[in-house]
C-alpha positions, 0 to 999 in steps of 0.5 A: 509469534506476532504477525508484523502486518499493516494496521486493519490486517488483524482485527477481524482474524479469529485470534485477535477476536477471541483474545480482545472479547474478554479480561481473560483474553486480555490477560492472556495477550498481555502475558504472551506480549501479543499484538492486537488490533481494535477501533480507536473510537476517541481522542481526548484533549490530552491525545489519549486514545480510547479503544473500544475492546468489545464493551471493555475500555482501552486507553492508549495514553499519547507517550504510547501512541507513537514509536518516537520520531523527530517533529512528530506531529499530533495529527498522526495521532488524531487521524487514527480515530475511527480506524484500526490501531494495533497495540499490546496491553501493559496493564490494568487499572480501574476508573472512578467507577471501579470498572476495568480500564486496559492500558495499551501501547501502540509504540511497544508494538511499533517498536517490536515490528521495527526490530524483528520485522523492518530491520530484517527486510532486504532489498527485494523482499515483497511485502504487504501494505496499505495506503495511508495517504497521498501527495503529487509525488507519491503514496505513503503506505503502512508496512506494519503496525502503522510504520510508514514507507513512501512509495515514490510516484516514479515506483508505482508503475511503468505507465506514468501517472499524474498523481497517485490517486490515478491508481490508489485509494486511501485505505486500499491493501497492496503489495510492495517490494522493498527498494532500499532501507537505511538500517540506521533510521529504520526509514524504508522505501518501497515500490510496486512496478516491479510486482506488475508484470513485464512488458511480455506478461502484460502484452500476452494478455492481449492480441491483434485485432482486439477492440479492448478498454484503456485509459488515456494517460498522455495527449501530445501533438504526435499521439495519445498515450492510452493505457492497457495495464498499469505496466502496459501503454499503447500509442494511437494517432493524435486527436484533439478532442481527448483529455487525461483520465478518459476511458477509451475503446482501442482497437489494437492495430500491432503489437511489436515486442522488439521495440516495446510498441503497441500500436491502437486505433481509438474508437470512442472515449468517454469519461472514466468509472471512478472505481479503482481495482487492485492490480494483478501482480507477477512475482516468485513464490518465495516473495523475494525479487533480485533482478526484474527486467521490464524489457522483452529480450533483444529490445534495444531498450532496457528497463530493469530493477536490481536489488542488492 
């Protein structure tokens, strides 16, 4: 039974190390059709990928590097160099010097992942994901064996951000919830904000009278919006000496659940530390969400997600 995880999750596992460390282990993996991982170390002019299998040479031919898609670009192969790649062992051959070369297929691993995992997902399923690259409109994440899904910027958190880099770094491991899936194309859209807690869950971490750290997310004529956590923002009085992205020390003046309001007083502001931390997640032990309501009971404004 294979585990269908983002590339990089399997590479340090005991089973993966055992099977990729010898010809016997690789033969066993071929016979059992195991999905393995190793680091891609080189791409030749024909876009064949060389993989280091503990001193044994592995080759993923260009034709076996990616699950066939329209408008496939060579950069999708080249950018794997120096990173873990998944594959299945398909054959053994020898080079001109008589050394064993292991033939591998990433496409085969991706096809199995798509059939046995991706196509069996339903909206509301909570899965592992890994950030591969970012654009202003959203983050692209690996949700299994290098298969990519889009997390639009408005799905990243309730607190508004200007770019996914405000929240993520490339290579960051995440949890995501399946927002929708097209079973004809296998295209999946994911979200994260539903896993970052409701207003009440986030607000319960704070109390009136505390002075805490936050991040300035928006500076308006009528006030400054300061993020206390990815799904919680408060409002302070307007100031013209602040910029988006600064870190701020803020005094919590009031917390008003029925209006989803937190009133803040800015004590100090400085350049924000560039280090990003993984967020705290809130989701059921069954790894599935049917309905998520951010708004507190009795609040006139309703923010919710319904997964069908």
